[in-house]
C-alpha positions in Angstrom: 19.2 -14.2 35.2 19.5 -10.4 35.3 16.8 -8.8 33.3 19.2 -6.0 32.2 21.5 -8.6 30.7 18.6 -10.3 28.9 17.7 -6.9 27.5 21.2 -6.5 26.2 21.0 -9.9 24.5 17.6 -9.1 23.0 19.0 -5.8 21.6 22.1 -7.5 20.2 19.8 -10.0 18.4 17.8 -7.1 17.0 20.6 -4.7 16.1 23.5 -7.2 15.3 26.3 -5.1 16.8 27.6 -4.4 20.3 28.4 -0.9 19.3 24.9 -0.3 18.1 23.5 -1.8 21.3 25.8 0.5 23.4 24.7 3.5 21.4 21.0 2.6 21.7 21.1 2.1 25.4 23.6 4.8 26.3 26.4 2.6 27.7 29.8 1.6 26.5 30.7 -1.3 24.2 32.9 -2.7 27.0 29.9 -2.7 29.4 27.8 -4.6 26.8 30.6 -7.2 26.3 31.1 -7.6 30.1 27.4 -8.0 30.8 26.9 -10.6 28.1 30.0 -12.5 29.3 28.4 -12.6 32.8 25.1 -13.8 31.3 27.0 -16.6 29.5 28.4 -17.7 32.8 25.0 -17.5 34.5 23.4 -19.8 31.9 26.5 -22.0 31.4 26.6 -21.6 27.6 28.5 -19.4 25.1 26.0 -16.8 23.8 28.2 -14.9 21.3 31.1 -15.8 19.1 33.5 -13.7 16.9 32.7 -13.0 13.3 35.5 -11.0 11.8 35.6 -7.8 13.8 32.1 -8.2 15.0 30.2 -10.9 17.0 27.2 -13.0 16.3 24.9 -15.0 18.5 25.6 -18.7 18.9 22.6 -21.1 18.5 22.3 -21.0 22.3 22.4 -17.2 22.2 19.7 -17.1 19.5 17.5 -19.4 21.6 17.9 -17.4 24.8 17.2 -14.2 22.8 13.9 -15.7 21.7 13.1 -16.5 25.3 14.1 -13.0 26.3 11.2 -11.6 24.2 8.7 -13.5 26.2 10.4 -12.9 29.5 10.7 -9.2 29.1 7.1 -8.9 27.9 5.9 -10.9 30.9 7.8 -8.7 33.3 6.4 -5.6 31.7 2.9 -7.1 31.9 3.4 -8.0 35.5 4.5 -4.4 36.3 1.4 -3.0 34.8 -0.8 -5.5 36.6 0.3 -4.0 39.9 -2.1 -1.2 39.2 -4.6 -2.5 36.6 -7.4 -0.1 37.7 -5.4 3.1 37.7 -7.1 6.1 36.2 -5.5 6.6 32.7 -2.9 9.4 32.8 0.1 10.1 30.6 1.2 10.8 27.1 0.6 8.2 24.4 3.0 8.6 21.5 1.5 7.5 18.2 3.1 7.0 14.8 0.6 6.4 12.0 -0.3 6.8 8.4 -2.3 9.9 7.5 -5.6 8.2 6.7 -5.7 6.3 10.0 -4.8 9.4 11.9 -7.7 11.2 10.3 -10.2 8.3 10.2 -9.5 6.6 13.5 -7.5 8.8 15.9 -8.8 12.3 15.5 -12.4 11.3 16.1 -11.5 10.1 19.6 -9.8 13.3 20.7 -13.0 15.0 21.8 -13.9 12.0 24.0 -10.4 12.1 25.5 -10.6 15.8 26.2 -14.0 15.5 27.8 -13.6 12.3 29.8 -9.9 11.7 30.2 -8.1 15.1 30.3 -5.0 13.5 31.9 -4.4 11.4 28.7 -2.6 13.3 26.0 -1.7 12.3 22.4 1.5 13.0 20.5 0.9 12.2 16.9 3.6 11.7 14.2 2.7 10.9 10.6 4.7 7.9 9.3 4.4 5.0 6.9 4.3 1.5 8.4 8.1 0.7 8.1 8.9 3.9 9.8 6.3 3.4 12.5 7.5 -0.1 13.2 11.1 1.1 13.6 10.0 3.8 16.1 8.0 1.2 18.0 11.0 -1.1 18.2 13.2 1.6 19.7 10.4 2.6 22.1 10.1 6.0 20.6 6.3 5.5 20.2 3.8 3.5 22.1 1.3 2.9 19.3 1.7 2.4 15.6 -1.2 2.7 13.1 -0.1 0.7 10.1 -1.6 -1.0 7.1 -1.1 -3.6 4.5 -3.2 -4.9 1.5 -4.9 -8.3 1.2 -2.7 -8.8 -1.9 0.4 -7.7 -0.1 0.1 -9.0 3.5 2.6 -7.7 6.0 4.1 -10.1 8.5 4.1 -9.0 12.1 7.1 -9.6 14.3 6.5 -11.8 17.4 7.6 -8.8 19.6 4.4 -6.9 18.7 0.7 -7.3 18.9 -1.6 -6.1 16.1 -5.3 -5.4 16.4 -7.3 -5.0 13.2 -9.1 -1.7 12.9 -10.9 -1.3 9.6 -10.5 -2.1 5.9 -11.4 -0.3 2.7 -11.5 -1.2 -1.0 -9.2 0.5 -3.4 -9.9 1.2 -7.1 -7.8 2.2 -10.1 -7.7 5.9 -10.5 -7.6 6.9 -14.2 -8.2 10.1 -16.2 -11.9 10.7 -16.6 -11.7 10.9 -20.4 -9.8 7.6 -20.5 -12.7 5.7 -19.1 -15.5 7.6 -21.0 -17.8 5.3 -22.9 -16.2 2.1 -21.9 -18.0 -0.4 -19.7 -16.2 -1.4 -16.5 -14.6 -4.9 -17.0 -15.6 -7.6 -14.4 -12.2 -8.4 -13.1 -9.2 -6.4 -11.8 -6.8 -8.0 -14.4 -9.1 -6.8 -17.2 -9.2 -3.3 -15.8 -5.4 -3.2 -15.6 -5.0 -4.7 -19.1 -6.7 -1.6 -20.5 -3.9 0.6 -19.2 -0.9 -1.6 -19.9 0.6 1.1 -22.1 0.2 3.8 -19.5 2.7 5.0 -16.9 1.9 4.0 -13.3 2.0 5.9 -10.0 2.9 4.2 -6.7 3.8 5.3 -3.2 7.2 6.9 -2.6 7.5 5.7 1.1 5.9 2.3 1.1 6.1 -0.6 -1.4 2.8 -2.3 -0.5 0.7 -0.7 -3.2 3.5 -1.3 -5.8 3.3 -5.0 -4.8 -0.4 -5.0 -5.5 0.0 -3.1 -8.8 2.7 -5.6 -10.0 0.6 -8.6 -8.8 -2.5 -7.6 -10.6 -0.4 -6.6 -13.6 1.1 -10.1 -13.7 -2.4 -11.6 -13.7 -3.0 -9.5 -16.8 0.2 -10.8 -18.4 2.1 -7.5 -18.3 4.6 -5.6 -16.1 3.3 -2.1 -15.2 5.7 0.6 -16.0 6.3 2.5 -12.7 7.1 6.1 -13.7 6.1 8.2 -10.7 6.2 7.8 -6.9 4.2 10.0 -4.6 3.2 9.7 -0.9 0.3 12.2 -1.1 -2.9 10.9 -2.5 -3.8 14.4 -3.5 -0.6 14.5 -5.6 -1.5 11.1 -7.1 -4.8 12.6 -8.3 -3.1 15.7 -9.7 -0.7 13.4 -11.7 -3.6 11.5 -13.0 -5.5 14.6 -14.0 -2.3 15.8 -15.8 -2.3 12.6 -17.9 1.0 11.4 -16.4 -0.2 8.0 -15.3 -2.7 5.9 -13.4 -2.6 4.5 -9.9 -4.5 3.0 -6.9 -6.8 5.2 -4.9 -9.3 4.6 -2.1 -12.7 3.6 -3.4 -14.5 5.2 -0.5 -13.0 8.7 -0.8 -14.1 11.5 -3.1 -11.9 12.3 -6.1 -11.1 15.6 -7.8 -12.7 16.5 -11.2 -10.9 14.7 -13.9 -10.3 11.5 -12.0 -12.5 8.4 -12.4 -12.3 5.3 -10.2 -12.6 1.9 -11.8 -13.6 -0.9 -9.3 -11.3 -3.8 -8.8 -12.8 -7.3 -8.3 -11.7 -10.9 -8.6 -9.4 -10.1 -6.9 -10.3 -7.0 -5.0 -7.6 -4.7 -3.7 -8.3 -4.0 0.0 -6.3 -1.9 2.4 -6.3 -3.2 6.0 -5.4 -1.0 9.0 -4.0 -2.1 12.3 -3.2 -0.7 15.8 0.1 -2.2 16.8 1.8 -2.2 20.2 4.9 -3.8 21.6 4.0 -7.1 23.3 3.2 -6.7 26.9 2.5 -2.9 26.7 -1.2 -2.8 25.7 -2.3 -3.0 29.4 -0.8 0.3 30.3 -3.9 2.3 31.2 -3.5 5.3 28.8 -2.6 3.0 25.9 -5.4 0.5 26.8 -7.9 3.4 26.8 -6.8 4.6 23.3 -7.0 1.0 22.0 -10.5 0.6 23.4 -11.7 3.8 21.8 -10.2 2.9 18.5 -11.8 -0.6 18.5 -15.2 0.4 20.0 -18.3 -0.4 17.9 -19.0 2.5 15.7 -15.6 4.1 16.4 -15.1 4.5 12.6 -17.9 6.3 10.9 -19.1 4.6 7.6 -17.6 6.2 4.5 
């Protein structure tokens, strides 16, 4: 089987349209159709079938597309293995959320400059869904993503995820709203105290909203989502202004006027990951970055 044709089938399974595959790979729709027809003859089974004006994979096509993931990853790994001891050199493109860039990536830049000047970083700030999309289209080499223990994110079999660090989150409330009240023992009791308040969640990711709604459900109410903000600084400003309450990292300082209430039983914990496409992590520059990110003591205690 021709690897280029397997790549076309893999992309069709991912994108769902021959036109989108053609646009993605810079070929014509006719070329995609002809190459898939040739692949069908090679394997002796129909791989696509009409569905209105579009096409869809047959059961055999879906099965071969699953094999293509493993085959293409193995070929990529084999190519890299031809020179496994090469001195790292090249540009590593990274898409990651701001906290991970600050906490994990920026601390390794001095080491890179001093010991591996031929390795360069190109950093783009993105939320996980955006980073995964860029990884899938090969626009970045590494995605720094996160989920929460109460809102776990599934990882596609085409990627490999390496855990980095985790951090507890608390409920950020106006300082005067918490004055004189002892902190309840459980997260649902903390939330219950603010059932009549407006709530603030992320504008570019739904994970923290899932956590807020999950704990709210444990407290027998549905939080009223009123504001959405990506910036944690803006979340704090909204809290100080008395416009709502929301989740904030427990290990980071807050501005005057914001108080953090601990969440336990269950806790809300953010978990960060370094994610690569399967078969790519052995590329020397990327392997170096991953090693630096996961080295003991790579993340200073907060």
